RONU-210417 format. One record per residue (C-alpha): residue in three letters; x, y, z. Coordinates in steps of 0.1 Angstrom, whole numbers, padded with zeros to 4 digits, always signed. Example, Ala and Ser with C-alpha at 12.3 -4.5 7.8 and 13.67 -1.06 7.14 Angstrom:
// RONU-210417
ALA+0123-0045+0078SER+0137-0011+0071
END
This chain:
// RONU-210417
MET+0119-0438+0580GLN+0143-0453+0554ARG+0118-0480+0545PHE+0091-0453+0542LEU+0113-0432+0518PHE+0122-0463+0498ASN+0085-0472+0492LEU+0078-0436+0481PHE+0105-0438+0454GLN+0096-0473+0444ASN+0060-0463+0438ARG+0069-0429+0424ASN+0050-0411+0451GLY+0060-0377+0464ALA+0051-0371+0501VAL+0055-0336+0516SER+0067-0334+0552GLN+0061-0298+0565LEU+0085-0283+0590GLN+0062-0261+0610TYR+0072-0228+0626GLU+0054-0199+0643LEU+0030-0182+0620GLY+0038-0147+0610LYS+0076-0152+0609VAL+0090-0150+0574LEU+0116-0175+0563CYS+0149-0158+0552ASP+0172-0187+0544VAL+0174-0224+0547HIS+0202-0250+0543ALA+0205-0287+0548TYR+0232-0313+0554ASP+0227-0351+0557GLY+0190-0348+0566VAL+0195-0319+0591VAL+0177-0287+0582LEU+0187-0252+0594ALA+0164-0222+0589GLY+0166-0185+0598TYR+0137-0160+0601THR+0129-0123+0602SER+0124-0127+0639GLY+0161-0135+0643ASP+0153-0170+0654VAL+0173-0199+0641CYS+0157-0234+0640LEU+0170-0269+0635TRP+0152-0300+0624ASP+0165-0336+0621THR+0144-0351+0593ARG+0160-0385+0599THR+0137-0389+0630SER+0100-0395+0628ASN+0086-0367+0649LEU+0103-0338+0630ALA+0103-0316+0661GLU+0122-0283+0658SER+0151-0273+0681PHE+0157-0236+0687LEU+0193-0224+0688LYS+0201-0197+0713THR+0214-0166+0695SER+0238-0140+0708HIS+0214-0111+0704ALA+0187-0129+0724ALA+0206-0122+0757GLU+0205-0084+0749ASP+0167-0083+0753SER+0165-0051+0731GLY+0131-0062+0717LEU+0143-0056+0681ASN+0162-0086+0668PRO+0181-0084+0635HIS+0168-0105+0606VAL+0187-0136+0596SER+0205-0131+0562PHE+0222-0165+0557VAL+0224-0199+0574ARG+0248-0227+0567ILE+0252-0262+0582SER+0278-0289+0580LYS+0284-0322+0598SER+0296-0305+0629LEU+0287-0268+0628ALA+0257-0244+0622VAL+0263-0208+0613ALA+0239-0178+0610ALA+0247-0143+0596TYR+0224-0114+0605ASP+0216-0082+0587ASN+0235-0061+0613GLY+0268-0078+0603THR+0270-0103+0632ILE+0277-0140+0629ASP+0268-0168+0654VAL+0284-0203+0653TRP+0270-0234+0670SER+0284-0268+0675LEU+0260-0296+0666LEU+0276-0318+0692VAL+0276-0294+0722GLY+0244-0277+0734ARG+0225-0249+0719GLU+0246-0219+0729PRO+0269-0202+0703ILE+0305-0214+0706HIS+0318-0184+0686HIS+0305-0149+0677TYR+0321-0121+0656GLN+0309-0090+0637HIS+0315-0071+0605ASN+0311-0033+0604GLN+0288-0036+0573LYS+0261-0059+0559ILE+0272-0094+0551GLN+0270-0102+0514ALA+0279-0139+0514LEU+0285-0167+0539ALA+0304-0200+0533LEU+0310-0230+0556CYS+0335-0258+0547PRO+0317-0291+0546GLU+0345-0312+0559THR+0365-0290+0583ALA+0357-0263+0608ALA+0362-0231+0587ILE+0338-0202+0580ALA+0342-0174+0555THR+0321-0142+0553ALA+0322-0114+0528SER+0313-0078+0538SER+0319-0048+0517PHE+0353-0055+0500GLN+0366-0077+0528ILE+0366-0115+0530ARG+0373-0130+0565VAL+0380-0166+0573GLU+0376-0179+0608THR+0390-0213+0621PRO+0396-0229+0655ASP+0430-0237+0668ASP+0441-0270+0684LYS+0426-0259+0717GLY+0392-0250+0701CYS+0397-0212+0703TRP+0385-0194+0672ARG+0406-0169+0654THR+0408-0150+0621SER+0430-0172+0599GLY+0426-0152+0567ASN+0417-0116+0558PHE+0415-0107+0521GLN+0405-0076+0501THR+0387-0076+0467PRO+0384-0045+0444LYS+0347-0054+0438LEU+0318-0066+0459VAL+0317-0104+0463ASN+0287-0121+0447PHE+0295-0158+0455LEU+0316-0174+0482HIS+0326-0210+0488LEU+0351-0228+0511THR+0370-0261+0507HIS+0403-0273+0520ASP+0437-0284+0506SER+0456-0316+0512ALA+0469-0302+0545GLY+0434-0294+0557SER+0439-0256+0554PRO+0409-0236+0542VAL+0408-0226+0505THR+0384-0198+0496VAL+0369-0193+0462ALA+0351-0160+0456ALA+0334-0144+0427ALA+0332-0106+0424GLU+0315-0096+0392GLU+0336-0110+0364MET+0366-0120+0387VAL+0370-0154+0403TYR+0396-0155+0431LEU+0414-0184+0448LEU+0425-0173+0483LYS+0447-0191+0508GLN+0463-0179+0540ASP+0499-0166+0536VAL+0497-0171+0498PRO+0493-0142+0473GLU+0458-0141+0459LYS+0453-0158+0426VAL+0428-0148+0399LEU+0413-0180+0384HIS+0393-0163+0358SER+0385-0128+0345THR+0367-0117+0313TYR+0357-0081+0311GLY+0320-0075+0307HIS+0311-0112+0315PRO+0301-0114+0352VAL+0298-0147+0370THR+0262-0158+0374CYS+0267-0189+0396LEU+0295-0208+0413ASP+0300-0241+0430VAL+0331-0258+0444SER+0342-0294+0451ALA+0373-0306+0469HIS+0395-0301+0438GLN+0375-0281+0412ALA+0355-0249+0408ALA+0327-0245+0382PHE+0310-0213+0374GLY+0287-0197+0348VAL+0295-0165+0330LYS+0270-0140+0316SER+0268-0129+0280TYR+0271-0092+0272GLY+0248-0077+0245TRP+0255-0092+0211VAL+0289-0105+0222THR+0282-0141+0232HIS+0315-0158+0224ASN+0326-0159+0260GLY+0292-0157+0276ASN+0265-0183+0284LYS+0293-0208+0293ILE+0303-0230+0323HIS+0340-0229+0331VAL+0356-0257+0352TYR+0389-0250+0368ASN+0414-0272+0388LEU+0420-0256+0422GLN+0455-0271+0426THR+0469-0260+0392GLY+0446-0230+0386GLN+0441-0242+0350CYS+0408-0244+0331LEU+0399-0280+0325THR+0369-0276+0302THR+0343-0251+0290LEU+0307-0263+0288GLY+0274-0251+0273ASN+0262-0232+0243SER+0227-0221+0255THR+0207-0190+0246GLY+0203-0180+0283ASP+0226-0174+0312PHE+0233-0202+0337SER+0214-0194+0369CYS+0226-0222+0392ILE+0251-0251+0392ASN+0258-0280+0415LEU+0292-0297+0413LYS+0300-0308+0448ASP+0269-0330+0453SER+0270-0345+0418PRO+0284-0380+0410PRO+0321-0381+0398HIS+0327-0364+0364LEU+0292-0350+0363LEU+0276-0316+0371VAL+0240-0303+0368THR+0230-0268+0358GLY+0199-0246+0356ASN+0195-0219+0330ARG+0174-0188+0323ASP+0162-0206+0292ARG+0142-0228+0317ARG+0162-0259+0310VAL+0181-0282+0334ARG+0212-0299+0319VAL+0235-0326+0331TYR+0271-0325+0318ASP+0298-0350+0316LEU+0332-0333+0323ARG+0351-0360+0304CYS+0334-0353+0271SER+0323-0317+0276ARG+0288-0323+0264SER+0253-0324+0278LEU+0240-0359+0287CYS+0204-0349+0291SER+0183-0318+0291PHE+0149-0312+0306TYR+0124-0284+0299ALA+0118-0280+0336HIS+0101-0247+0345HIS+0080-0219+0332LEU+0104-0193+0346GLY+0141-0195+0353VAL+0157-0224+0372SER+0168-0214+0407ALA+0183-0246+0422VAL+0195-0280+0410GLN+0209-0312+0426MET+0214-0347+0414ASP+0225-0382+0424ASP+0233-0413+0403TRP+0199-0413+0386LYS+0176-0385+0400VAL+0177-0348+0393VAL+0158-0323+0415SER+0152-0288+0402GLY+0135-0257+0417GLY+0120-0229+0397GLU+0114-0193+0402GLU+0076-0200+0399GLY+0078-0221+0431LEU+0077-0255+0415THR+0100-0283+0426CYS+0105-0312+0402THR+0121-0346+0405TRP+0133-0363+0373ASP+0145-0397+0363GLN+0177-0389+0345ARG+0180-0423+0328MET+0144-0422+0313GLY+0142-0385+0309THR+0108-0384+0326LYS+0094-0364+0355LEU+0087-0385+0386TRP+0067-0359+0406GLU+0064-0322+0413MET+0054-0300+0442HIS+0043-0264+0441ALA+0051-0240+0470ARG+0021-0217+0473PHE+0026-0187+0495
END
């Protein structure tokens, strides 16, 4: 498989491997980690694929509502996967947690009273955060593997974006954006407001181990504080740099998967930009999509972008050229 992928990149060929599922079931959300893909559907089913193997056979995870046999399963709202855990949140407020190392039965299950607005899973440690109504709840296992609520926070506004990382002691650190407010939340520590500018809501958010980066929206003719990317240090709570001077709002951002000192953004002006945090300027800019950019990711030399029109493009950052593109036609 690795040799096959290497030959594709060497020859600038893009090959599509389809992960098939039962026809008539609508995909609600998908997430991937290290070649393992997790997907949730309107049927309430949660499927797992390991793309590192050659057969690409799906594995069905058993859900908590499957045992109820009510005949009307809740739709999947969000799915997240890490190196050891898979999580699914449903539209009835329930959450299932599976271990990727032990069987297909849920190892943990809990419920909110209202619809879940956001779900986050820490990439390195076993910690889950969910936002429902004005509540943010953090779940972690203890030394014996028993799950408990380790954090319960309230926000004055509904949460739009939610991310989890950890501090030097391994304790979960939650970063949440609720309209124009960005919060830094830790257990047994008073909540900290990282950023707040009235009338300039947050449009995208991403978090690495030590930094948080987010875009803020312009408001009417007042663009001085809008259409910007702000980067904050999570330990000091200080703003490290402010990036961007585009005509459109930033629609997506990727910090945690980017090489050191770099981040990649997508914008409503249909451009993808790569920024160097050390000099606060754009290293390259691609006119990528006919509509807005919905997803971005990069490595040392490639940039991948997804557009609202269904087009996925792969770019050579060094040459500024498009390697290939694929259109999702549904």
